[in-house]
N, C-alpha and C positions, 0 to 999 in steps of 0.2 A: 200788292196783297197776295198772300198765298191761298191756294185752293183748300177746301175742306178735306179733300182726299189726300192731302200731302202726308207722307210718312217720313219722319226725320231719319237721317242716316246714322249709323252707330259710331260715327267718327267723333273725335274729341270736340270739334267745334262745327257749328253750322256754317254753310256757305254764305249766309247772309244774316243780318240782324233784324229781328222783328221789332217794330216800334211799340206795339201793344205789350204792356208789362205782363198782363195775365196770360196772354197767349205765349209770351216768351217763357214764362214759368212752366206752362203746360208742355211746351216743346222740350224744355230741359228735362222734365220728369220722364217724358217718353224716351228721350235719348238715353237717360240713365237705365231705364228698364231694358232697352235694347242691348246696352252694353252688358248688363247683368245676365241677360239671357244667353248672350254669346259666351260669356265666361262659364256659365253653368253647363252649357252644351260641351264646351271644351273639357271641363272637369269630369263629366260623366264619360266622355269618349276616352280620356286618359285612364280612367278607372277600368273600363272594359278592356283596354289593351293590356293594362298591368295585370288583370286577372288571368288573361291568357298567357302572358309571359312575365313571371315574377321578377326576372332580372331587370326589366325596365324600372320597376319600383325601387329596387336596390340601387341602381345607378342614379336615379333621381334623388333619392335620399342622401346619397354620398355627396352629390353636388349641391344640394339644397342646405348649405350650412350658413347661418347668418354671420355677417362680418362684424363682429363686436370688437370692443377695445381689447379684450383678451386675445383675440385672434391677431390684432394689429400690434401686440406687445413688442417693444423694441428692447433688445439686449445689448449689453456692452460686449464687443468681440475681444476675446483674450486668447493668447497663444498657448498658455499653460495654466496650471492650477493656481491662479492668483485670487481665488475666491475668499481668502481670509480677510480681505479688506472690506469693511462694512459699507463703504460708499460705492462699491462697484455692483452694478445690477447684472449679475451673471447667474445662469442656471447651473447649480451645483451638480444636479443629476446628469446634465448634458456633458459637463466637464469630466465627470467620472467615466461616463460612457465613452467619451472621446479618448481618454487615457487607456481604457481597456482595449479599444480598437487598435490604437497605436502599438500596444504591447503584443496583441495578437498578430499584427502585420509583421512586427519585428521577429516573432517566433517563426512565422511562415518563411521569412527571408533566410533565417538561419537554417531551417530545414532544407530549403532549396540549395543553399551553399553546401550542405553536407552531402547532397545527392549528386554533386558535380563530378565526383571521382568515379563514376560508372563507365560503361563502355562508350566509345566514341560514337558508334552507330546509334545507341540509345540516346546519347546527348544530342545528336542531330535531330532525331525524331522528337525528342522532348523540346528542342529549340523551336521547332515549327509550332508546337502546341503553345509554348510559353509566349511566342510572339503574338499568337491570337489572344492569349489571356491578357497580355500587356495592352493590346489594342482595346479590349473590352474594358480593362481597368482604367485606361486613359479616358475612354468615353464616359465611364461612371464618374471619374474625377472631374471631368469638364462640366457635369451636371450637379456638382456639389451645391447644396443649398446654403443660404446664409445662416448665421447663428439664430436669427429670429425665426426663420422657417423651421429649423431643426428643433428648436425648443418649444414651439407653440403647437398645440393640438386642440381640436374642438372640444375635447372632454377634459382638458387639463385643469379647469377651474374646480373640478370635483375630485382631483387626485389627492390621496392621503399623503401626508408629509413623511418622508423616509429620513428618520433621525440618524441612521447609520452613515449617511453621506457627509457628515460634518467634517470640514477641513481640519487637519491636525494642528495647523497654526492657530486657528480660531479656538480649538479646544485647549491648547496650551495657554492662550491668553486668559481664558476664564475656566480654570481647572475645577473650581467648586461647582460651577453651573453645569459642566459637561461630564460630571462624574457618572460612570456607568456601573460601577460596583460599589456596594455598601452605601447605597443612597439612604440618607436619613429620612425617617418619617416626617413629613412637613408639619410644622407647628407655627401658625401664623398669628400675628398680632395685628388687629384691625383698629384703626383710629381715624379721626377726622381732622380737618383743619380747625384753627382757632375760631371761637364764636360760631360754631356750626350748629345747624338744626337738623342734620341728617342722621339722627339717631336710629330711626326706623330703617332707613336704607342700609346703614352699617350693620344692623342686626340681620337683615336679609342676606348680606354677603357672608355672614357666618354659617348660614345654611347652605350656601353654594360651595364654599371651600371647606373641606373636612379639617378637623383639628384646629379650628380657628376660634379666637375669642375677641370680643369687642371691648375695648377700654375707652371710655369717654375722655376727651382731652379737655382738661380744665382751662377756663378762661376767666376765672374770678379775679377781681382787681387786686386782691391781697395775696393771691397764690402765685407760685412760680410757673411761668409759661414755658413748658419744656419744648425745646427745638426738636426737629426730626433726628438730628445726630444724637442728641441725648436719649431720645426714645429708642433708637437703634442700639445704643450701648446698653440700655436697661434690658431690652429684649434679648440681646446676644448673651448677656450674663445669665439669663434664665432659659437657655436652650431653645429659643425661638429660631426658626430658620428663615423667616421673612417678615417684613413689616409692610402693611398696606395703609396708605393714607388716602381717604376719600375727600375730594375737594368739592366745593359748592359755589354756586353763584345764583342769587335770588331764590334761595331755598330749593335749588335743583342741583343734582350731581352733575358736575362738568369735567371732572378729572380724576384720575386714579394713578397713584404712584406705587410701584413695587420696588422694595429694597431687599436685595438678596444678602442675607447676613452670613458671616460677620463683617465683610469688607466691601460689599457691593458685588456687581454693578447695580445701578439704579435706573429703572425704566419709568419714563413719564408718558402717560397716555391721556389724550383728551377723550371725554366720554359724552355720548349723546344718545338720544332716543331711549331713555330709561323707562321701562314699563315693568311694574311689579306683577307678580303672578296672579293676584286676585282680580286684576283688570283684564286679563287675557280670557277670551271666550273659550269655554270648555276646559279650563285649567284644572290641574290636579294638585294634591297636597304632597310636597316632597317628604321623604323619609330621611333618616340619619344614615342610610347606607352610603358607602363610598362609591361614587359614580365612576363609570368608564369615561375615558377622555379620547376625543377625536380631534386631531389637528389637520386641517385641510389647507393645501395650496401655499405653504411656506417654502419658497424655492431658492431664494438668494441667501448669502451668508448672514445678512441682517435678519432675514426671515427665520432661518434656522436658530439663530441666537434667541429670537423672541419665542420660538416654539419650545426651546429648552427651558426658558423661564416658566412658561405655563406648565410644562411637564413637572417642574420642581414644586409646583403648588399643589399637586395631587399625589396621593400615595401610589406607589407602583403597582399594588395589587388591589383591584376593585372588588367590590362585593356584588357578584352577579345576581344574587337572589333579589336585590333591590330593583333590578332592571332599569336603572337610571343612567343616563349618558349626558355628558357635557360636550358640546361641539363648539370649537373655535374655528370659524371659517374665514379665511383671508381672501378678499376680493377687492382689487384695485386699491390696496393698502388700507382698507377698512376691515377691522376684525369684528365679526358678528358672533356674539356669544348667545347660545341657546341651551336650555336644559330640558330634556324630555324623559318620559317614561315609555318604554316600548313593550309590546306584547305580540306574541306570535299566535296566529289563529288559522283556521282552515279557510281556504279560498271559497268564496261564494260562486254559484254557477254563473252569475252575471258579470263577474270580474275577470280581467285578463291576467295572463301570467306575468311574472316579473321580467322587465326588459333591462338588459345591461347597457353599458355605455356605447357598445357597437350597434345598438338597435336590434339585437337578437335576444331571444328568450334565454334566460339563465337556466341551465340544466340542473336538476336535483331539487329544485324548490317549486315544482309545478303546482303542488297543492297547498302551499303555505303563503300567507300574507302577513305583513307586519303592520301593526297599528301604533301610532304615536300620540302622546298626550303631553302638551307643553306644561311645564311646572313653573317656570319663571324663577328669578327675574330675567329679562332680556335687555341687552344694551349693545351699543356699538362703540368700539374704541379705535383710536388712531395713534400710532406711535409718533411722539414728538421729539424725544431726546433720550439718549443713553449716556449716563455718566459712568466714569471709570470706577468711582468709589461711591461715597454717600454724599448726595447733594452736588450742586453745581461747582463748588470750590474744588472738588477733586479732579476736574477736567472732564472733557466730553469725548466719548468714543464716536458718537454720531449725533447729529442734530438736524431736525427738519427745517428746511428753508422754503420760502414761497417760490423761488425759482425752480424748485424740483418738479413742480406741477405745470411748468410752462409747456413741456412736451407731454401731452395727455396720454400717450401710448407707452410711457416709461414708468415703471413702478419700482419701489424700493424693497418690498417684501416678496 
């Protein structure tokens, strides 16, 4: 038996086990209180030290980065710019940066060779310095990080997609999708699968994509059931730039197919988590203004191809007076679509300043805050297949397989 004056230690386990259940529960609660008290004292002590020396807080925040799957992301190591292959998981931005560094090093070597014709004495003096530089360069090369470490950063999941980094071979393979000049104003035909009940959802998509129209797909027993290829031929003859087919299962949207006219490619997405705008708390009513487009975290060749598809669905010049923005955020190969209306207002006294990705306050916007109101609809997509032309018979550029997710730290987009 333990005495009444016993005080449990703050360790993880007691040195003995009490037979009485109620007393065992009481000891466990006292031990948890002791642990919480120790953690609280440690937290307040750390705060006092960091208030005296702010550098301690900066060092702690730099090291206190959660190890997520994005931080563990694995990339395929390539020696040159082979990013035009859709099945290769490489960071295009890293490849471009690597090529620029190699070109800069080659220019530096040429400049050094041009300076060899100087005085012998100066050459001797320069030789001693160059030896030191070579030693420093060799130590730097010995610490070269892997492809995954170079391409992964803690804030990379919020990085905007740079569409100027598209490989030339990939742009040559899809010239109509990667056109930079004289881009036509998108005109989209939206329809559904046969015997579909998603007429209301298809009408909502017409409010999301500008210059789009919904045409119901007939399924009457005496009527001709048009195939997707026939619908694309009909739309191409009437100056449409894309066809969207909304698929359903048990009266819920489960898939979305984009056909880039006139000859493809075709993108097949699975669709989940559909929520229309009126079911969102605090939602707003969308207007007919052309929204701005934000594409986040499309980094591989396949990701850039997908980003260019979505770019072709929206006019190049948004109407800023509408203050509407459509965001397509890629994370772990899932594409989250959201539509918001934003407003800029003055910062309240109780609010903090805007913090950037580096954890520091953004200069120039100290007295400004941005408010968001979601308009809807919202849904999540995942790319399943990319066809060369229209439909599966044209051949596949890329297709999702179950074995691709065997390694959880490797992503395709």
